[in-house]
C-alpha positions in Angstrom: 104.5 92.7 68.7 102.4 90.2 67.1 103.2 87.4 64.6 101.2 87.4 61.3 101.4 85.1 58.5 102.5 86.8 55.3 99.9 84.9 53.1 97.2 86.4 55.3 97.8 89.9 54.3 100.3 90.2 51.5 99.7 89.4 47.8 101.2 86.6 46.2 103.7 88.5 44.2 105.1 90.3 47.3 105.6 87.1 49.0 107.2 85.5 46.1 109.8 88.6 45.8 110.4 88.3 49.7 111.1 84.4 49.2 113.9 85.4 46.7 115.7 87.0 49.6 114.7 85.1 52.7 112.8 81.6 52.0 111.0 80.1 54.8 112.7 82.5 57.5 111.2 84.8 60.0 111.8 88.5 59.2 111.0 91.6 61.1 109.5 94.6 59.3 109.9 97.8 61.5 107.3 100.5 61.8 107.5 103.4 59.7 109.5 106.2 61.1 106.5 108.6 61.1 104.6 106.0 63.1 107.2 105.2 65.9 106.4 106.1 69.4 108.8 107.1 72.1 109.7 104.5 74.9 107.2 104.5 77.4 104.6 106.4 75.7 101.8 103.5 76.0 102.3 103.1 79.6 103.2 105.1 83.0 106.5 103.5 83.3 108.4 106.9 82.1 106.6 108.8 84.9 107.0 106.2 87.5 110.9 106.0 86.9 111.1 109.7 87.1 109.2 110.0 90.3 111.3 107.0 91.8 114.7 108.7 90.6 113.5 111.9 92.3 112.8 110.1 95.6 116.3 108.5 95.1 117.8 112.2 95.0 115.9 113.4 98.0 117.0 110.5 100.1 120.6 111.0 99.0 120.3 114.7 99.7 118.7 113.7 103.1 121.9 111.7 104.0 121.6 108.2 102.6 124.6 106.7 101.0 124.4 105.2 97.4 125.1 101.8 98.8 122.1 102.0 101.1 120.0 103.6 98.3 120.9 100.6 96.1 119.6 98.0 98.6 116.4 100.1 99.2 115.6 100.4 95.6 116.8 96.9 94.4 119.5 98.6 92.0 123.1 98.3 91.5 125.2 101.0 93.4 126.5 102.0 89.7 122.7 102.6 88.7 122.2 104.8 91.7 125.4 106.9 91.0 124.1 107.2 87.3 120.8 108.5 88.5 122.3 110.8 91.0 124.5 112.3 88.5 121.8 112.7 85.9 119.4 114.4 88.2 122.5 116.6 89.7 123.2 117.7 85.7 119.4 118.4 85.3 119.0 120.6 88.3 122.3 122.6 87.6 121.1 123.2 84.0 117.6 124.4 85.2 119.3 126.9 87.6 121.9 128.3 84.9 119.2 129.0 82.3 
């Protein structure tokens, strides 16, 4: 997210109108809903996390304890439990459909 000076892109009339509400303050103008992208769209992080979480689940099924997995993957035990619960739900939903 970049910083753009208002006077470089907005007409003076709009700047003066905005100044009636926030004079000299920084404001954030959100993207239009139609232009928003889902989290992780611009990178591979979503896929990387999915792959990591599936490996955590496989390790768990192979006998690793949540506390061991927390150390191995540098996550809290609570995060490991959440990941295991989430994947377990996904798998059971997949088999019931």
